[in-house]
C-alpha positions in Angstrom: 0.0 0.0 0.0 3.0 2.3 0.4 3.9 2.0 -3.3 2.7 4.8 -5.5 1.9 2.3 -8.2 -0.6 0.5 -6.0 -2.0 3.7 -4.7 -2.6 5.2 -8.1 -4.1 2.0 -9.4 -6.5 2.0 -6.4 -7.4 5.6 -7.0 -8.1 5.0 -10.7 -10.2 1.9 -9.8 -12.1 3.8 -7.1 -12.9 6.7 -9.4 -14.1 4.3 -12.2 -16.1 2.2 -9.7 -17.8 5.3 -8.3 -18.7 6.5 -11.8 -20.1 3.1 -12.7 -22.1 2.9 -9.5 -23.5 6.4 -10.1 -24.6 5.4 -13.6 -26.0 2.1 -12.3 -27.8 3.4 -9.3 -28.9 6.9 -10.6 -29.0 7.0 -14.4 -30.7 3.6 -14.9 -33.6 4.3 -12.5 -34.0 7.7 -14.1 -34.1 6.1 -17.5 -36.7 3.6 -16.3 -38.8 6.3 -14.9 -38.6 8.3 -18.1 -39.5 5.3 -20.3 -42.5 4.5 -18.0 -43.7 8.1 -18.2 -43.4 8.1 -22.0 -45.4 4.8 -22.0 -48.1 6.4 -19.9 -48.2 9.6 -22.0 -48.6 7.4 -25.1 -51.5 5.5 -23.5 -53.1 8.9 -22.5 -52.8 10.1 -26.1 -54.3 6.9 -27.5 -57.1 7.2 -25.0 -57.9 10.7 -26.3 -57.7 9.6 -29.9 -59.5 6.3 -29.9 -62.2 6.7 -27.2 -64.4 9.0 -29.3 -66.0 6.0 -31.0 -67.0 4.7 -27.5 -69.0 7.8 -26.7 -71.7 6.6 -29.2 -72.2 3.3 -27.4 -73.1 5.1 -24.1 -76.7 4.6 -23.3 -79.2 2.0 -22.3 -80.4 1.1 -25.8 -77.0 -0.1 -27.1 -76.7 -3.8 -27.1 -73.7 -5.6 -25.5 -72.3 -6.9 -28.9 -72.0 -3.4 -30.2 -70.2 -2.3 -27.1 -67.8 -5.2 -27.2 -67.1 -4.5 -30.9 -66.4 -0.8 -30.3 -64.0 -1.7 -27.5 -62.1 -4.2 -29.6 -61.8 -1.8 -32.5 -60.3 0.8 -30.1 -57.9 -1.8 -28.8 -56.8 -2.8 -32.3 -56.2 0.8 -33.3 -54.3 1.7 -30.2 -52.4 -1.6 -29.9 -53.3 -1.7 -26.3 -55.8 -3.4 -24.0 -59.0 -1.4 -23.7 -61.5 -1.8 -20.8 -64.8 0.0 -20.5 -66.1 0.6 -17.0 -69.4 2.0 -15.8 -69.7 4.6 -13.1 -72.2 4.4 -10.3 -72.9 6.8 -7.4 -74.4 5.6 -4.2 -74.0 5.7 -0.5 -70.3 4.6 -0.8 -69.6 7.4 -3.2 -68.4 7.1 -6.8 -67.7 3.5 -7.9 -66.7 1.8 -11.1 -67.7 -1.6 -12.5 -66.5 -3.5 -15.6 -68.7 -3.5 -18.7 -66.5 -4.7 -21.5 -62.8 -5.7 -22.1 -60.9 -6.2 -25.3 -59.1 -9.3 -24.1 -60.1 -12.3 -22.1 -56.5 -13.4 -21.2 -56.8 -11.6 -17.9 -60.0 -11.4 -15.9 -61.3 -7.9 -15.3 -61.8 -8.7 -11.7 -58.1 -9.3 -11.2 -57.3 -5.6 -11.9 -58.4 -2.8 -9.6 -58.2 0.0 -12.2 -57.6 2.6 -9.5 -56.9 5.2 -12.3 -60.5 4.6 -13.5 -61.9 5.6 -10.2 -59.7 8.7 -10.1 -60.8 9.7 -13.6 -64.5 9.1 -12.6 -64.1 11.3 -9.6 -62.1 14.2 -11.2 -63.5 14.1 -14.7 -60.0 14.2 -16.2 -57.7 11.7 -17.7 -55.6 9.9 -15.1 -52.5 7.7 -15.6 -50.7 5.3 -13.3 -49.3 1.8 -13.0 -50.7 -1.3 -11.3 -49.3 -4.8 -10.5 -51.0 -7.8 -11.9 -50.4 -11.5 -12.0 -48.6 -11.1 -15.3 -46.5 -8.1 -14.1 -46.9 -4.4 -13.7 -49.0 -2.6 -16.3 -49.4 1.0 -17.3 -52.9 2.5 -17.4 -54.5 5.7 -18.8 -58.2 6.2 -17.8 -60.3 8.7 -19.8 -63.8 9.7 -18.6 -66.7 9.6 -21.1 -69.5 12.1 -20.5 -73.2 11.6 -21.1 -75.6 14.4 -20.2 -72.7 16.4 -18.7 -71.9 13.6 -16.3 -69.2 11.0 -16.3 -71.1 7.9 -17.4 -68.3 5.7 -18.4 -64.5 5.4 -18.0 -62.4 3.8 -20.7 -59.0 2.4 -19.6 -56.2 1.9 -22.1 -53.5 -0.4 -20.5 -50.3 -2.1 -21.7 -47.7 -4.2 -19.9 -44.5 -2.5 -18.7 -42.5 -5.6 -19.2 -40.8 -4.1 -22.3 -39.7 -1.1 -20.3 -38.4 -3.2 -17.5 -36.7 -5.5 -19.9 -35.0 -2.6 -21.7 -33.8 -1.2 -18.4 -32.6 -4.6 -17.2 -30.7 -5.0 -20.5 -29.1 -1.6 -20.0 -28.2 -2.5 -16.4 -26.5 -5.6 -17.7 -24.6 -3.7 -20.3 -23.5 -1.1 -17.8 -22.3 -3.9 -15.4 -20.4 -5.6 -18.2 -18.9 -2.4 -19.5 -18.2 -1.3 -16.0 -16.3 -4.5 -15.3 -14.1 -4.0 -18.4 -13.7 -0.3 -17.5 -12.7 -1.1 -14.0 -10.2 -3.7 -15.2 -8.8 -1.2 -17.8 -8.6 1.6 -15.2 -6.8 -0.6 -12.8 -4.3 -1.7 -15.4 -3.9 1.8 -16.8 -3.5 3.3 -13.3 -0.8 0.7 -12.5 1.1 1.2 -15.8 0.9 5.0 -15.5 2.0 4.8 -11.9 4.9 2.5 -12.8 6.0 5.0 -15.5 5.8 7.8 -13.0 7.6 5.9 -10.3 10.4 5.1 -12.7 10.8 8.8 -13.4 10.7 9.6 -9.7 13.2 6.8 -9.1 15.6 8.5 -11.5 15.2 11.7 -9.6 15.9 9.8 -6.3 19.0 8.2 -7.8 20.3 11.5 -9.1 19.6 13.2 -5.7 21.6 10.5 -3.9 24.5 11.1 -6.3 24.3 14.8 -5.7 24.2 14.3 -2.0 27.4 12.2 -2.5 29.1 15.0 -4.4 28.6 13.5 -7.9 27.1 16.1 -10.2 27.5 14.2 -13.4 24.1 12.4 -13.4 21.8 14.2 -15.8 18.1 13.4 -15.8 16.6 12.9 -19.3 13.7 15.1 -20.1 11.0 12.8 -21.6 7.9 14.9 -21.6 6.3 18.2 -21.1 4.5 17.6 -17.8 5.2 18.6 -14.2 7.7 15.8 -13.6 9.6 17.1 -16.7 9.6 20.6 -15.2 10.9 19.1 -12.0 13.6 17.2 -13.9 14.6 20.5 -15.7 14.7 22.3 -12.4 16.8 19.5 -10.9 19.2 19.5 -13.8 19.5 23.3 -13.5 20.0 22.9 -9.7 22.6 20.2 -10.3 24.4 22.5 -12.9 24.5 25.4 -10.4 25.7 23.1 -7.6 28.4 21.8 -9.9 29.4 25.4 -10.7 29.3 26.3 -7.1 31.3 23.3 -6.1 33.9 24.1 -8.8 33.9 27.7 -7.7 34.4 26.8 -4.1 37.3 24.5 -5.0 38.8 27.3 -7.1 38.2 29.7 -4.3 40.0 27.4 -1.8 42.9 27.3 -4.2 42.8 31.1 -4.7 42.3 31.7 -1.0 45.1 29.4 -0.1 47.3 31.2 -2.5 46.1 34.6 -1.3 46.7 33.6 2.3 50.0 31.7 1.7 51.7 34.5 -0.2 51.2 37.3 2.4 51.9 34.9 5.3 55.1 33.7 3.8 56.0 37.3 2.8 55.3 38.5 6.3 57.4 35.7 7.7 60.3 36.6 5.4 60.0 40.3 6.3 60.0 39.5 10.0 63.2 37.4 9.6 64.8 40.3 7.7 63.7 42.9 10.2 65.4 40.8 12.9 68.7 41.6 11.2 70.1 44.6 13.2 72.4 45.6 10.4 69.4 46.9 8.2 69.5 50.5 7.4 66.5 52.7 8.2 65.4 53.2 4.6 65.3 49.4 3.9 63.5 48.8 7.2 60.9 51.3 6.2 60.4 49.7 2.8 59.9 46.3 4.5 57.4 47.7 6.9 55.4 49.3 4.1 55.3 46.0 2.2 54.2 44.2 5.4 51.4 46.8 5.8 50.2 46.0 2.2 50.2 42.3 2.9 48.2 42.8 6.1 45.7 45.0 4.2 45.2 42.1 1.7 44.6 39.7 4.6 42.2 42.2 6.2 40.2 42.6 3.0 39.9 38.9 2.4 38.8 38.3 6.0 36.2 41.2 5.8 34.8 39.8 2.5 34.4 36.3 3.9 32.7 37.7 7.0 30.3 39.9 5.0 29.4 36.9 2.7 28.8 34.7 5.7 26.5 37.3 7.3 24.6 37.8 4.0 24.0 34.1 3.5 22.9 33.7 7.2 20.6 36.7 6.9 22.2 38.3 9.9 23.6 41.4 8.3 21.8 44.4 9.8 20.9 47.4 7.6 20.4 50.9 8.9 18.4 52.8 6.2 18.4 56.6 6.4 18.0 59.6 4.1 21.2 59.9 2.2 22.6 62.3 -0.4 24.1 59.6 -2.7 25.9 62.3 -4.8 27.8 63.6 -1.8 28.4 60.0 -0.8 29.9 59.2 -4.2 32.2 62.2 -3.9 33.5 61.1 -0.5 34.1 57.5 -1.7 35.9 58.5 -4.9 38.2 60.8 -2.9 39.4 57.7 -1.0 40.8 56.3 -4.3 43.1 59.2 -5.1 46.3 57.3 -4.2 45.2 54.1 -5.9 44.3 56.1 -9.1 47.7 57.8 -9.1 49.4 54.4 -8.7 47.3 53.0 -11.6 47.9 56.1 -13.7 44.2 56.5 -14.2 41.9 59.5 -14.0 38.4 59.3 -12.4 35.7 61.8 -13.5 32.8 62.4 -11.1 29.5 63.4 -12.8 26.8 64.6 -10.4 23.7 66.8 -10.7 23.7 70.2 -9.0 20.8 69.4 -6.7 21.1 66.8 -3.9 20.2 63.3 -4.9 18.5 61.7 -1.9 17.6 58.1 -1.3 16.6 56.1 1.8 19.4 53.5 2.1 22.1 52.2 4.4 24.9 54.8 3.9 27.8 52.5 4.8 26.6 49.7 2.6 26.1 51.9 -0.4 29.6 53.2 0.1 30.8 49.7 0.3 29.2 48.9 -3.1 30.8 51.9 -4.7 34.2 51.0 -3.3 33.8 47.4 -4.7 32.8 48.8 -8.1 35.7 51.3 -8.3 38.2 48.7 -7.0 36.9 46.2 -9.6 37.4 48.8 -12.3 41.0 49.4 -11.2 41.8 45.7 -10.8 40.5 44.6 -14.2 41.5 47.4 -16.6 44.9 48.3 -18.0 46.8 51.2 -16.5 45.7 54.6 -17.7 42.0 53.6 -18.2 39.5 56.4 -17.7 36.9 55.7 -15.0 33.6 57.6 -14.7 31.3 57.7 -11.6 27.9 59.3 -12.0 24.7 59.7 -9.8 21.4 60.5 -11.4 17.7 60.3 -10.7 15.3 58.6 -13.2 11.8 57.1 -13.1 11.5 57.4 -9.3 14.9 55.7 -8.7 18.4 56.8 -7.9 21.2 55.4 -10.0 24.9 55.2 -9.1 27.0 54.1 -12.1 30.7 53.2 -12.4 31.9 53.0 -16.0 35.4 52.2 -17.4 36.7 52.0 -20.9 38.9 48.9 -20.5 38.8 45.7 -22.4 35.2 44.7 -21.3 33.9 41.5 -20.0 33.6 38.5 -22.3 30.0 37.6 -23.0 30.5 34.0 -21.8 31.7 35.2 -18.5 29.2 38.1 -18.1 26.2 35.9 -16.7 28.4 34.6 -13.9 30.3 37.6 -12.6 27.9 38.0 -9.6 28.4 34.4 -8.5 30.2 33.9 -5.2 33.8 32.8 -5.6 33.8 33.2 -9.4 36.8 34.8 -11.0 37.9 34.9 -14.6 41.0 33.0 -15.6 43.2 36.0 -15.6 41.6 37.7 -12.6 43.2 38.2 -9.2 41.3 38.1 -5.9 38.7 36.0 -4.1 35.7 36.6 -6.4 33.5 37.8 -3.6 33.3 41.5 -4.1 30.6 41.7 -6.9 28.6 38.9 -5.2 28.6 40.9 -2.0 27.7 44.1 -3.8 24.7 42.5 -5.6 23.4 40.9 -2.4 23.7 44.2 -0.5 21.8 46.0 -3.4 19.0 43.4 -3.2 18.8 43.7 0.6 18.1 47.4 0.1 15.3 46.7 -2.4 17.6 47.7 -5.2 19.4 46.0 -8.0 22.9 45.9 -9.5 23.1 45.6 -13.3 26.1 45.4 -15.7 26.4 46.2 -19.3 29.6 45.4 -21.1 30.9 45.6 -24.7 34.5 45.6 -25.9 36.0 48.9 -24.8 33.2 49.8 -22.3 31.9 48.3 -19.0 29.3 49.9 -16.8 27.9 48.8 -13.4 24.7 50.5 -12.3 23.4 50.5 -8.7 19.7 51.3 -8.8 18.0 52.2 -5.4 14.5 53.3 -4.6 14.4 57.1 -3.9 
């Protein structure tokens, strides 16, 4: 019962069985009732059409033979049994009694003709059914008037065996067809469930391999249904996990190199500084180089800490009204020494009026620093860099543009991934990932456009 194949087969069978039971228990009785009503309506029409001849035989001076002949003629025309009854009124009220009948197969006394009594009392045609020794019959009684009074009642009757036989045949056919449908539904449900379970099993197998670190198992897409969508999503997830795993391994190698180099360098400088014969100028150069290596270590540690906080959702933001133009001016001023060392010139393009946005001032400054530092790190010396702040369509935009070599189109979709660096890039590959995550946390977005000779990063924030 825990198997999805058995469960789906039972569900299919239950639905089919319910439908068959509904048809058998509801539709068949409704059909029988409708056929019976149509039978009674036909008898009532015949009673109206073929009882007119019987009106002439009403009276005391008509002999019995003429009455019987008229009754048989009406029966022949209608194709039904015709019975003529008289009407008497006494102390017990209106009563009917038989006068003539078109057949002698069934005694008149064996039939009550309750519809005849109703027609005699109401003066209107009455229909109904009545059980007899030969089965249930349908009856239509029509009153015959003489001197404005109901003097006779003629009853047209016919057995309902054909109706019941038709319904019984239909019930048998429903039962037979239902049995085949139930068998087919059970088999179809089992086969469909088996096909689905195989596809699910493939997902399970692939998930186990992914859990074990094997990202090579690709799930074939063999349809256009929900499981195919799930397989596509799984393959996409597997591809991203493989990329992330590769990026992490690459990051470990990069981080190991980034850590090993300054640590070894610092160790070497310490050994050299222990030499008392060093002159002051050389000692100062060694200390400056040690400060640079320490700055590299501090930057890497800060980036790792920021990424950890962002992934854990524990980074606290402090939004406040901020003049992003003034903030851009302050941040770009920090890069004056780096620009001079890189032999590059930075142009700041701001509007005259303050450009205000509600954001975390320090985090926006951090993003701008990452973008300018990225422009310096990945462009040749002497490259022009432009920083601008504008307002457009209810948003504030901070843009950093350079005219370097540009980003290759195959690399462009991945530059915001954590730990991703291009083959010729230096660094941890965390800066842009942190910048984008910070922008999204402030309900903004970080976009990039790059063509050969021009790359522009744009930070868009709600104003």
